[in-house]
C-alpha positions, 0 to 999 in steps of 0.5 A, spaced: 500 500 500 503 506 497 503 512 502 499 518 500 503 524 500 503 529 506 500 536 504 503 542 507 501 549 508 504 554 503 502 560 507 501 562 515 494 562 516 493 569 519 495 576 516 500 580 519 500 588 518 507 590 516 510 597 514 511 598 507 518 600 508 520 593 511 518 590 504 523 589 499 521 588 492 524 583 487 523 588 481 523 595 480 517 599 478 519 603 473 515 609 470 513 605 464 510 600 468 506 605 472 503 607 465 501 600 463 494 598 463 495 593 468 498 598 473 492 603 472 487 597 473 490 595 480 490 602 482 483 603 480 481 597 484 484 599 490 481 606 490 474 603 489 474 597 493 481 596 497 486 590 496 483 584 495 489 579 495 494 582 500 502 582 498 506 576 499 512 576 503 517 571 505 515 569 513 522 570 515 525 577 516 533 579 515 537 581 520 534 588 519 527 586 520 526 587 512 521 582 509 522 579 501 516 581 497 515 575 493 508 578 490 505 585 490 510 590 488 505 594 484 500 594 490 506 596 494 508 602 490 501 604 489 499 604 496 506 608 497 504 613 492 497 614 496 501 616 502 499 609 506 505 607 511 503 599 512 499 594 509 496 587 511 501 581 508 500 574 507 506 570 510 509 565 505 513 559 507 517 558 501 521 564 498 519 562 491 517 568 487 516 565 480 510 561 482 505 565 484 503 568 477 503 561 474 498 559 479 493 564 478 487 563 475 485 567 469 478 569 468 475 568 461 470 573 458 464 569 460 466 568 467 467 576 467 460 577 464 457 572 470 461 576 475 458 583 472 451 580 472 451 578 479 454 584 482 449 588 478 444 584 481 446 585 488 446 592 487 453 594 485 452 600 480 455 600 473 459 606 474 462 603 480 464 596 476 467 600 471 471 604 476 474 598 479 476 595 473 478 602 470 474 601 463 469 605 460 462 604 462 460 602 455 465 596 456 460 594 462 454 595 458 457 591 452 459 585 457 451 585 459 449 584 452 454 579 450 451 573 451 444 575 448 442 570 442 447 565 444 444 558 446 446 555 453 450 549 450 454 554 446 455 558 452 457 552 456 462 550 451 466 556 451 465 558 459 472 557 461 475 559 454 479 565 452 474 567 447 474 574 443 468 577 445 467 579 438 466 572 436 459 572 440 457 577 435 459 572 429 455 566 433 449 570 434 448 570 426 447 563 427 442 558 429 442 554 435 444 548 432 450 551 428 452 555 434 453 548 438 457 545 432 461 552 431 463 552 438 465 544 438 469 546 432 473 552 436 474 547 442 477 542 437 482 547 434 483 551 440 482 557 436 477 562 439 478 568 435 473 572 431 476 571 424 476 563 425 468 564 427 467 568 421 470 563 417 465 558 420 460 563 418 462 563 411 462 556 411 455 556 414 449 554 409 443 559 409 439 553 413 444 555 419 444 562 419 439 567 422 439 571 415 440 568 408 447 570 406 447 575 401 450 573 394 454 578 391 458 579 384 464 574 384 470 577 384 475 578 378 482 575 379 487 579 376 494 578 374 496 581 380 492 577 385 495 571 381 502 573 382 501 575 389 498 568 391 504 565 387 509 569 392 505 567 398 505 560 396 512 560 395 514 563 402 509 557 405 513 552 401 520 555 404 517 555 411 515 548 410 522 546 408 525 549 414 521 546 418 522 539 415 529 540 415 529 541 423 524 536 425 529 530 425 534 535 430 528 537 434 525 530 435 532 528 437 533 533 442 526 532 445 528 524 446 535 526 449 531 531 454 526 526 455 531 521 457 534 525 462 528 527 465 526 520 466 533 518 469 532 524 474 525 522 476 528 515 477 532 517 483 528 517 489 531 523 492 530 527 487 523 525 485 521 525 493 523 533 493 519 535 487 513 531 489 513 535 496 515 542 493 513 542 486 508 537 484 506 541 478 513 540 475 512 533 476 506 533 473 508 536 467 515 532 467 510 525 467 506 528 461 512 529 457 515 522 458 508 519 456 508 523 450 515 522 448 517 515 451 512 511 449 513 504 446 514 504 439 509 499 435 512 493 433 514 493 426 510 489 421 513 483 417 517 484 411 514 482 404 519 477 403 517 474 410 509 474 409 510 471 402 515 465 405 509 464 410 504 464 405 508 459 401 509 454 407 502 454 408 500 453 401 505 447 401 
């Protein structure tokens, strides 16, 4: 019977209030960062509703009483610019600063629309939501109307996908059955762009459209268009040749790297350390190994061997 891995806490259970001057950021907040959209969104959210996710610091201070700021450099800079002197912090038990953004869950546009509607139902005004997100109020109104005319199953298929909001405008021109079919094609291709949705709409018959397609005059292909297409085709062929030339080398490097990872995971000490401290890395390693180190299928017998067997059975 295999023992289950022991899960340990990554943070202290209680928040602590620390002076902003005692927080040592790992990166400098430049004027360019302060002009970025991300910085302005965080600043607007703090002004409107305060800090939701407190800064993360390593739980052990140095000899001068300063704490390593693992996550939240922008929030610290914003609070300092507001004249604040202290803030609540979350104490991390590991001094790893590169994992927080990777573990953050990004909201899809559908999930964002659901949260906006719930906030409005609970009495939050559209102006307050727009200020908290640092967007124009027309953006909030557009999010409210985004899923009108989209069937429930199509919304379910795209609920957690990074869909371009314009894609829903294209889907709205399709009937329900075609919407579901188009969403399934987008999920299969992992392509949720509005251009791909328009391509699916173009391939949709009049029975699958809300309104019949307008028939225009067929375009005349000129010699200039033909030369341009020939030039683009040549470029595509050259790119394909380069990919084909490097494919063997890339596969060899991948096989060598996968074999090295396999040898690392076979060592109990390394495997135990990774399992206890970086289970997500172990998961990625094993998925790579399962894709690259699978046993190759047995070769089919050669033609001469098959013919020889037939001759034996015939005699």
